[in-house]
N, C-alpha and C positions, 0 to 999 in steps of 0.2 A: 777599096776605092771604087772598083768596078761594080760592086753590089750597091753602093750608095748612088752612083750614077744611074744604074739600072732602076733603082727604086724611084729616084726623082723623075726620071724620064717617064716611067710607067704612071706615076701619080699625076704629072703634068699633062700627059696624054689623056688620062681619064678625065681630068677636070676640064680640059679644053673641049673634049668631044662629048661631054655630058649634055643630055638633052635639057632644054629649059623646062621648068615646071610652071604651069599656069593655073590660076585659081579657077574654080568652077564658074561656068557661064551664069551671070546673074539672072538671065531669063529662064534658066533651068528650074523647073518646079519639082523639087525632090519629094514633095508630099502630094503627088498626083493621085487623086482618089480612084482613078480608073486603072492605075498600075496594080501589079500583084502585091506590092508592099504598101499600098495606100492605106490599108487598115491600120498599120503600125503608127501612122501619123496622127490618128485620132483615138488613141488609147485613152479611155476614161475608166472610172470605177464601174460605169454601167456596162461596158463591153469587155472589160478585162477578163471576166469569167469565160466568155466565149473564146477569147484568144487563148486563154490557158487550156481550155478543153481541146482546141485545135492543135495546140502544141503537144499535149499529151498524146493525141491521136497520131500526130506526126512522128513522135518518138517511138510509138509502137509499130508504125509502118516501117520505119527505118530499121528497127530491131528485127522485124520479120524478114525484110530483105537481106539483112546480114546473116540471119540464121539459114535462109535458103541458099545464099551463096556458100556458106560453110558446108551445107549439105551437098551441094554440087561439087565443091572442092573435094570432099571425102569420096564421092563417087568417081571423080576423075582420078584420084590417088588409087582407088581400088582397080580401075581399068588399066592403069599404067604400072601396077605392081609387078606384073610379069610372073605371078605365081609365088613370089617371095612371101613366106609366112609372116614375117615381121611387118612388111609393108601392107599386107592385107589386114593384119590386126590393127595397125595404126589407122588405116582407112576406115575400118569398121568402127573404131572408137570415134573418129570424126563424125561419121554418119549418126551414131547413137547420140553423141553430144548435141548435134544439130537438131535431132528430133526431140530430145529432152528440152532443149532451149525453146523450140517452137511451142511445145506443150506448156511450158512455164509462161511464155509470152501471152498465149491465148488465155490461160487461166488468170493471169494478172489482169488482163483487160476485162475479162468477164467479172471477176471479183470487184474490180474498181467500178464497173458500171452498176453492179448489184448494189454496192455500198452507196454510191452517189444516188441511185434511184430510190433506195430505202430512206435515206435521210432528206433528200430534196424532192423526190418525185420526178426527177429529170434524168437525162443521160449525161455522159461525160462532155458532150459537145455543147450542152445547154446550161452549163454551170453559171450561176449568178452569184456574185460576191455581194453580201449585204452592205449597205451604206448607212451612215448616220445622217439624219436631217437636222441641221442646225436651225432652230427657230428663234429668230431675234427680230428687232426692229429693222435691221438691215436686210433680213431675209423673210419679210412678212409673207411673201408669196411662195414660201418653201412648201414642198409637197410633204405633208405629214402622212403617216401610214394609217390605214383603217378608216379612211374618209374623214379624218380629223382635220382641223384647220389650225394655222398658226395664229395665236391670239395673245394679247397682253392681258394679264390679270389686273382687274381694276383696283384691288386692294393692295397687292404687293408690288405691282409694276413689272413682274417677271413675265418673260415670254415662254410659251409652251405650246405643245400640240394638244388640243382639247376638242371635245364634242360641243361644248357650250362656249359661245363667244363671251370674252371677258372673265372667264373663270378657269383657273388652272387646278388640276387635281392635286391634292396634297399627299 
């Protein structure tokens, strides 16, 4: 019975003293373009590649920081080993693992930049994602690639991107 009374009094005290929750201020602009996260509110297919490139760079930076922290931790363990052979050995293994991790991180970033540069002619931060252009009556002013324009074929009535107005390539 004492446990039940203690539970009910604790629960009622928690519920009575709970702070009220308020909704966000309607004047608060969550997609402020001047804020550091303003770019996330305007993600489109046109700038998704740049955001992806920045995200890849951020992941590499965080992994380098983690590897450096692991390296410093190994050095600290070595300093505090007090001459114990097993402690020195584990500290040495930490340092070697951190250095190998840093080498792998830098090689991965280098290889990724070389591959992206080879296939696109750009670096990781300037990746562009290709998009399809829908050419139709509704999208007559759509941008077609290669200087072509969106036109309707006079014989079939189909819409396409073409060099010649009124003619779609077959």
